[in-house]
C-alpha positions as CSV (number, residue, x, y, z in Angstrom):
1,X,0.0,0.0,0.0
2,X,1.2,3.6,-0.5
3,X,3.1,5.1,2.3
4,X,2.3,8.7,3.3
5,X,3.3,11.5,0.9
6,X,2.6,9.9,-2.5
7,X,2.2,12.4,-5.3
8,X,3.0,12.9,-9.0
9,X,6.6,11.9,-8.5
10,X,5.4,8.3,-8.2
11,X,4.4,8.1,-11.8
12,X,7.8,6.7,-12.8
13,X,9.8,4.0,-11.0
14,X,12.4,5.5,-8.6
15,X,16.1,5.3,-9.4
16,X,18.3,4.9,-6.4
17,X,21.2,7.3,-6.0
18,X,24.6,6.2,-4.8
19,X,23.9,6.8,-1.2
20,X,22.8,3.4,0.0
21,X,19.2,2.3,-0.3
22,X,18.3,2.5,3.4
23,X,20.3,4.0,6.2
24,X,19.3,3.9,9.9
25,X,21.3,6.0,12.3
26,X,20.8,5.3,16.1
27,X,17.0,4.8,15.6
28,X,14.9,4.2,18.7
29,X,11.1,3.5,18.5
30,X,8.8,3.4,21.5
31,X,5.3,1.9,21.6
32,X,3.9,3.6,24.6
33,X,6.5,3.1,27.3
34,X,7.9,0.0,25.6
35,X,11.2,0.4,23.7
36,X,10.4,-1.6,20.6
37,X,13.8,-0.6,18.9
38,X,16.8,0.7,20.8
39,X,19.6,2.6,19.1
40,X,19.5,0.7,15.8
41,X,22.2,1.6,13.2
42,X,22.5,-0.2,9.9
43,X,22.9,0.3,6.2
44,X,21.1,-1.6,3.4
45,X,22.9,-1.3,0.0
46,X,21.2,-0.9,-3.4
47,X,20.6,-4.2,-5.2
48,X,20.5,-6.6,-2.2
49,X,18.0,-8.7,-0.4
50,X,18.4,-7.7,3.3
51,X,16.8,-9.7,6.1
52,X,15.7,-8.4,9.5
53,X,15.9,-11.6,11.5
54,X,14.7,-12.2,15.0
55,X,12.1,-13.8,17.3
56,X,8.6,-12.3,17.7
57,X,8.8,-9.1,19.6
58,X,12.4,-8.3,18.6
59,X,11.5,-5.1,16.7
60,X,11.4,-6.2,13.1
61,X,7.9,-5.0,12.2
62,X,8.4,-1.7,14.0
63,X,11.7,-1.2,12.1
64,X,10.0,-1.8,8.8
65,X,7.0,0.4,9.6
66,X,9.4,3.2,10.6
67,X,11.3,2.8,7.3
68,X,8.0,2.9,5.4
69,X,7.1,6.2,7.3
70,X,3.9,4.8,9.0
71,X,5.5,4.7,12.5
72,X,7.3,7.6,14.1
73,X,10.7,7.2,15.5
74,X,11.5,8.4,19.1
75,X,15.0,9.4,18.1
76,X,17.6,8.9,15.3
77,X,17.1,9.2,11.6
78,X,16.1,7.1,8.6
79,X,17.1,7.9,5.0
80,X,15.7,6.1,2.0
81,X,17.4,7.1,-1.3
82,X,19.3,9.8,0.6
83,X,16.1,11.5,1.7
84,X,14.8,12.0,5.2
85,X,11.0,11.3,5.4
86,X,10.3,14.5,7.5
87,X,12.2,16.8,5.1
88,X,11.3,15.3,1.7
89,X,8.1,13.2,2.2
90,X,7.2,13.0,-1.4
91,X,10.7,12.1,-2.6
92,X,11.1,9.6,0.3
93,X,7.7,8.0,-0.4
94,X,8.3,7.4,-4.1
95,X,11.2,5.0,-3.3
96,X,9.1,2.7,-1.1
97,X,6.7,-0.2,-1.7
98,X,5.5,-1.6,1.7
99,X,3.6,-4.8,2.4
100,X,2.6,-5.2,6.0
101,X,1.8,-8.5,7.7
102,X,-2.0,-8.1,7.3
103,X,-3.2,-7.6,3.7
104,X,-5.1,-4.3,3.3
105,X,-7.5,-5.3,0.6
106,X,-11.2,-4.8,-0.1
107,X,-12.9,-8.3,0.0
108,X,-15.9,-7.1,-2.1
109,X,-13.8,-5.9,-4.9
110,X,-12.0,-7.9,-7.5
111,X,-8.2,-8.2,-7.5
112,X,-8.1,-5.9,-10.6
113,X,-10.4,-3.3,-8.9
114,X,-8.2,-3.4,-5.8
115,X,-5.1,-2.7,-7.8
116,X,-6.8,-0.1,-9.9
117,X,-7.8,1.8,-6.7
118,X,-4.3,1.6,-5.3
119,X,-2.7,2.7,-8.6
120,X,-5.0,5.7,-8.5
121,X,-3.6,6.6,-5.1
122,X,-0.2,6.6,-6.7
123,X,-1.7,8.9,-9.4
124,X,-0.5,6.6,-12.2
125,X,-1.9,7.7,-15.6
126,X,-4.6,5.5,-17.0
127,X,-2.5,3.8,-19.7
128,X,0.4,3.2,-17.4
129,X,-2.0,2.0,-14.7
130,X,-3.4,-0.6,-17.1
131,X,0.0,-1.9,-18.1
132,X,1.3,-2.0,-14.5
133,X,-1.8,-3.9,-13.2
134,X,-1.4,-6.5,-15.9
135,X,2.3,-6.9,-15.2
136,X,2.1,-7.3,-11.5
137,X,-0.9,-9.7,-11.7
138,X,1.3,-11.8,-14.1
139,X,4.2,-11.6,-11.7
140,X,2.3,-13.1,-8.8
141,X,0.4,-15.6,-10.9
142,X,-3.1,-14.2,-10.5
143,X,-4.0,-13.1,-14.0
144,X,-6.6,-15.9,-14.4
145,X,-8.3,-14.8,-11.1
146,X,-8.1,-11.0,-11.6
147,X,-11.8,-10.4,-12.0
148,X,-12.9,-12.5,-9.0
149,X,-13.7,-11.0,-5.6
150,X,-10.8,-11.0,-3.2
151,X,-13.1,-12.4,-0.5
152,X,-13.1,-15.7,-2.5
153,X,-9.3,-15.9,-2.4
154,X,-7.2,-18.1,-0.2
155,X,-4.9,-16.5,2.4
156,X,-1.9,-17.2,0.2
157,X,-3.5,-15.7,-2.8
158,X,-4.4,-12.5,-0.8
159,X,-0.8,-12.2,0.3
160,X,0.3,-12.5,-3.3
161,X,-2.1,-9.8,-4.3
162,X,-0.9,-7.6,-1.5
163,X,2.6,-8.1,-2.8
164,X,1.5,-7.1,-6.3
165,X,0.0,-3.9,-4.9
166,X,3.4,-2.9,-3.4
167,X,5.0,-3.4,-6.8
168,X,2.6,-1.2,-8.8
169,X,4.7,2.0,-8.9
170,X,8.1,0.1,-9.3
171,X,9.6,1.2,-6.0
172,X,13.4,1.2,-5.6
173,X,13.0,-0.3,-2.1
174,X,10.5,-3.1,-1.4
175,X,9.6,-3.6,2.3
176,X,8.0,-6.9,3.2
177,X,6.9,-7.8,6.8
178,X,7.0,-11.6,7.4
179,X,5.9,-12.2,3.8
180,X,6.1,-16.0,3.9
181,X,4.0,-16.6,7.1
182,X,1.3,-19.2,6.5
183,X,2.0,-19.3,2.7
184,X,1.4,-22.5,0.8
185,X,4.2,-24.0,-1.2
186,X,3.0,-22.4,-4.5
187,X,2.7,-18.9,-3.0
188,X,6.1,-19.2,-1.3
189,X,7.7,-20.1,-4.7
190,X,6.0,-17.1,-6.3
191,X,7.3,-14.8,-3.5
192,X,10.8,-16.1,-3.8
193,X,10.8,-15.7,-7.6
194,X,9.5,-12.1,-7.4
195,X,11.9,-11.1,-4.6
196,X,15.0,-12.5,-6.4
197,X,14.0,-11.0,-9.7
198,X,13.5,-7.6,-8.1
199,X,17.0,-7.8,-6.6
200,X,18.4,-8.9,-10.0
201,X,16.9,-5.8,-11.5
202,X,19.2,-3.7,-9.2
203,X,16.4,-2.9,-6.7
204,X,16.5,-3.5,-3.0
205,X,14.3,-5.8,-0.9
206,X,14.2,-5.6,2.9
207,X,12.1,-8.2,4.6
208,X,11.5,-9.5,8.1
209,X,11.5,-13.2,9.2
210,X,12.0,-15.4,12.2
211,X,12.8,-18.4,10.0
212,X,16.6,-18.9,10.0
213,X,16.6,-21.3,7.0
214,X,14.6,-18.7,4.9
215,X,17.1,-15.9,5.8
216,X,20.0,-18.1,4.8
217,X,18.4,-19.1,1.5
218,X,17.2,-15.7,0.4
219,X,19.4,-13.0,1.9
220,X,22.6,-11.4,0.8
221,X,22.9,-9.9,4.3
222,X,21.0,-10.0,7.6
223,X,20.6,-8.0,10.8
224,X,19.7,-10.0,13.8
225,X,17.5,-8.2,16.3
226,X,17.0,-9.2,20.0
227,X,14.7,-7.1,22.2
228,X,15.1,-4.2,19.8
229,X,18.8,-4.2,19.7
230,X,21.2,-5.3,16.9
231,X,23.1,-8.4,18.0
232,X,24.6,-9.6,14.6
233,X,25.1,-8.1,11.2
234,X,26.5,-9.3,7.9
235,X,26.1,-12.1,5.4
236,X,24.4,-15.3,6.7
237,X,27.9,-16.9,6.5
238,X,29.4,-14.2,8.7
239,X,26.6,-14.5,11.2
240,X,27.0,-18.3,11.2
241,X,30.7,-18.0,11.8
242,X,30.4,-15.6,14.6
243,X,27.8,-17.8,16.4
244,X,29.4,-21.2,15.8
245,X,30.6,-22.5,19.2
246,X,31.0,-26.2,18.5
247,X,33.1,-28.4,16.2
248,X,31.1,-31.4,14.7
249,X,32.1,-34.6,13.1
250,X,29.7,-37.2,11.6
251,X,30.8,-40.7,10.9
252,X,29.7,-44.2,9.8
253,X,30.8,-47.1,12.0
254,X,32.1,-50.4,10.6
255,X,29.5,-52.2,12.7
256,X,26.8,-51.4,15.3
257,X,28.0,-51.3,18.9
258,X,26.5,-53.6,21.5
259,X,24.6,-51.9,24.2
260,X,27.3,-52.8,26.7
261,X,30.1,-51.4,24.4
262,X,28.2,-48.2,24.0
263,X,27.7,-47.7,27.7
264,X,31.4,-48.4,28.4
265,X,32.4,-45.9,25.7
266,X,30.2,-43.2,27.1
267,X,31.9,-43.6,30.5
268,X,35.3,-43.0,28.8
269,X,34.3,-39.8,27.1
270,X,35.0,-36.4,28.6
271,X,31.9,-34.4,29.5
272,X,33.1,-31.7,27.1
273,X,32.5,-34.0,24.2
274,X,28.9,-34.8,23.2
275,X,28.8,-38.4,21.8
276,X,25.7,-39.7,20.0
277,X,25.2,-43.0,18.2
278,X,22.2,-44.1,16.1
279,X,22.7,-47.6,14.7
280,X,25.9,-47.2,12.7
281,X,25.9,-43.4,12.6
282,X,28.0,-41.5,15.1
283,X,28.1,-37.8,15.9
284,X,30.8,-36.0,17.9
285,X,30.5,-32.4,19.2
286,X,33.2,-30.6,21.0
287,X,34.3,-27.0,21.8
288,X,37.5,-27.2,19.6
289,X,39.5,-29.4,17.3
290,X,41.8,-30.6,20.1
291,X,38.9,-32.1,22.0
292,X,37.7,-33.8,18.8
293,X,41.2,-35.2,18.2
294,X,41.2,-36.7,21.7
295,X,37.8,-38.3,21.1
296,X,39.0,-39.9,17.8
297,X,42.1,-41.3,19.6
298,X,39.8,-42.8,22.3
299,X,37.7,-44.5,19.6
300,X,40.8,-46.0,18.1
301,X,42.1,-47.2,21.5
302,X,38.8,-48.9,22.1
303,X,39.1,-50.8,18.8
304,X,36.0,-49.1,17.2
305,X,36.4,-48.8,13.5
306,X,34.9,-45.9,11.6
307,X,34.4,-46.3,7.9
308,X,34.2,-42.5,7.1
309,X,34.1,-39.1,8.7
310,X,32.8,-35.9,7.4
311,X,32.1,-32.4,8.6
312,X,28.4,-31.3,8.1
313,X,27.6,-28.2,6.2
314,X,26.9,-25.5,8.9
315,X,23.6,-23.8,8.7
316,X,22.1,-20.9,10.6
317,X,19.3,-23.1,12.1
318,X,22.1,-25.2,13.7
319,X,23.1,-22.3,15.9
320,X,19.6,-21.1,16.7
321,X,20.2,-20.9,20.5
322,X,23.1,-18.5,20.1
323,X,21.5,-16.5,17.2
324,X,18.3,-16.1,19.2
325,X,19.5,-16.1,22.9
326,X,16.1,-15.3,24.2
327,X,14.5,-18.2,22.3
328,X,11.7,-17.9,19.7
329,X,8.0,-17.4,20.2
330,X,5.4,-18.5,17.7
331,X,5.9,-20.9,14.8
332,X,9.7,-20.9,14.1
333,X,11.3,-23.5,12.1
334,X,14.8,-24.8,13.0
335,X,14.7,-28.2,11.3
336,X,17.7,-29.3,9.4
């Protein structure tokens, strides 16, 4: 939906200057007496997918709403395309497409009528309005349902239509708040295709999520928020490296151990080494490589043959407890 301040300058897609797409400088946001965001400083570059990552209540939605200009900041500054919202509201607004968590659509109108109304708010000329509506409907795979009432749509289809609405004026910065929540597989694939294509066109996408695997798959860089404060910042690989506290080895045993042999082996292992066996599979976890080496020596001394070892590919969801030290509320997914 259009952020405040839209006017004639929205008739053409915005071109991002060489100042960074979005820059937050010591931003604090209060919801009543509650500090939703506390001293947040970060920079989102042009042409990247940037993820705001954190559990529910970490300040992600408040940050996106403030960037969109629909939530006031208590202190600090936010620039989009080099413009401050309070100084240049029209110039600021023309850079932004914002899709909040709850679709703002009229159930009694068709998808086409909803988009036509929103395009009028952006003051797009009739011919351009017609072309843009057709294009965004095709992008989100709803052309064949365009004349049906939105009230007949599934939740996933409504989210796709809401995404289409945020693309109408070709914003340079697309803000998406938890865009994949409750999406079916088809709608999630559409979302991923649209987001990556937008990035590949040189535009910028900022989205919030509490799903670590999604952030790792989609994002060029992420900012991890905990209780409104920035706790990690960088590429998913950088964040993973900074939060990796264990060394892990996975192996295949030559033969399954007897129950007695497994019990005896556990007694020999140091408490600093986590030792797990499932049939012929063995997993060793230790704080450092020296401890892993000692564990391997012990296995050899006990005459336990291991056919092969390998180091698993590290993923963000493997370090969930350190990335989100306060835990995760709601429906988070940390499955491997």
